[in-house]
N, C-alpha and C positions, 0 to 999 in steps of 0.2 A: 558115713558120709563120704562120697567119692572125692577124688582129687580135683581141686579147682584148677583147671588148666589155664584159665585166664590169669589167675594169680601167679601160677608157675611161670608163664611167659613174661608177665610183668616183672617178676622178681629176677628172671634171667636177664632181661633188658637192663634193669637197675644194677644188677651185679656186673654186667658188661661195662657200664659207664663208670661205676665206682672203681672197678679194677683197672680201668684205663688211666684213672687219675692217681691212684695210689703210688705207682713207681716214681712219678715226678715229685710227689710230696716227700717220699722217703729219701730220694736222692738230694733234695733240697735240705732236708734235715741232716743227712750225713755230711753234706758239704759244709753246712754251718757248724757242725760239731768238730770239723777238722779231721774226719776219718780219711786216712791215706787212700789215694785213688787206686792203689794196687789191691786193696781189700774191699773197696766200695761195692763191687758187684756181689761178692759173697754176703756182705751185710744186707744188700738190697734184697737178695733172694730169700734170706732168712726172715727179714722183717716183712716182706711181701707175703710169705707163706703164713706167718703169724697173724697178720692183718686179715688175710683171706679166710683163715679159720674163724676169726671173730665175726666177720661179715656173713660167712656161710651159716654159722651157728644161728645168728639172728634171723636170717631169711628162712632157714629151714624150720626153725621153731614156729614162726608165723605160719608156714605152710602146714606143719603138723597140727597146729591149733585149728586151722580152718578145715582140714581134711578129717581129723579124728574127733571133732567137737571138744577140743581142749588138748593141752599137752599131756599125753599119757605116758610117753616113754622117751627120756632124754638119751638113751643109748643109741637109738636110731638116728637122732639128730646129731649126736657126737660122731657117729660113724660117717654120716653123710658129709658133715663139715670137714672131717679129717680127709676124706677122699677128695673133696673139692680143694682143700689146701695143698695136698700133695700134687694134684693135677696142676694147680697154679704155679707151684714151685718148679715143677718139671718143665712146664711150658715156658716160664720166664728164664730158665737156665739155658734152654736151647739156643737162643741167639748169642749168648755169651760163649758157648762152646763151638758153634758152627758159624764161621765168618760169612759163608755164602748166604745163610738164612738172615743174618743181620743186614747184609747188603740188599737182599731181595726185598725185605720189608721196609727198610729205611729209605730206599729209593722211591717209595710211594710218596714220602714226605719231603725229601731233600735230595739234592744232587750230590753224588759221591765224586770226589776228586782224588786222583791217585797220588801216591807218595812220590815225591821228586827225588831223583838221584842227585848227588852233589853237582854233577855236570849240568843237569837240567835246571836246577835251581839257579846256578850261576848264569846260564844262558837266558833264563826268564828275567832275572834281575837286570842283565845288560840290555835286553829288549825293552823293558819298562823304562830304564834310564834313557835310552835312545828316543823312545816315544815322548818322554817328558822334554827332552832337549829340542826335538822337532817342534813340539807344541809351543815351547817358549820362544823359539826362533820365529814362528809364524804369528806370535802375539796372541795366542789363544789362552784364555785364563783357565786355571784348573777347575773352577766352578762350572764353566760352560760345558766342557767335555772331560769327564773324569776318565782316567786311564784305569781299566780293569786289571785285576791281578792275573797271574798266570793260570795255566790249566791245572798244574799239579801243586801240591802243598809240601812245605818243608815239615820236618818231624814234629815240632811243637803244635803247629796248626793241624797236622794230620791226626795227632793224638786227640785233640779237642773234637775234631770231626768224628772220630771213631766213638768217643764217649757220647756225642749227640746221637749218633746212629744207634748205639745201644739203648739209649733212653727211649727212642721211638720204637725200636723192635721189642723191647721188654714190655712196654706199655701195650703194644698191639697184641702180643701173645698173652699177656695177663688178662686183657679184656675178654678174649675168647675163652680162656681157661676159666675165668670167673663165671661166665654164662654157662659153659658146659658143666662146671663143678656144681652149680645150683641144680641144673637138670639131672645130672647123675646122682647127686646127693639126695635128691627127692625120692629116689628109689628106696633108700633106707629110712628116710625121715617120715615118709607117709605110710609106713606099715603100722596100721592101727592094731593094738593088741585086742584079742577077742574079749568081749564083755561077758562075764559069767552070770 
């Protein structure tokens, strides 16, 4: 029985969606467990690769069942799932190691604000205080015209922004890796053994 390409493309699309959601769920679990933020990304990539293996294994088993008229060889499914999980782990690691890639992807979803030097932070605070004083002198209430924050961020806010950028970038890369992993893993999973 030949490979059902409609099923393969459907599984690739499903894998894309599932892999996009997994990093957010893992990060939420790590945060609730109190894992230190210094090691969170390492835990994220390990847990993501393990979850990806389980998902790829299930998807590729279904693909082998339809292509080979039943599950004939789990070895091919295991190989395909392992390749998919390795690909997902590698793709998810890239934005954590390459800041330019993290910024490139995350700017699709959010605006990046630079880290303020101590002098810039003091100047922005003074400007915001002056704007508030002018507004108060003119009798404009804070609810009517809110004063926006500065252009740059101080260290604690910048660290939160970096973590949010990593969440978006890892989810984005994991989604594509999940889809590619299912497609590439199908090369091993759909090798039907010869019937004697």
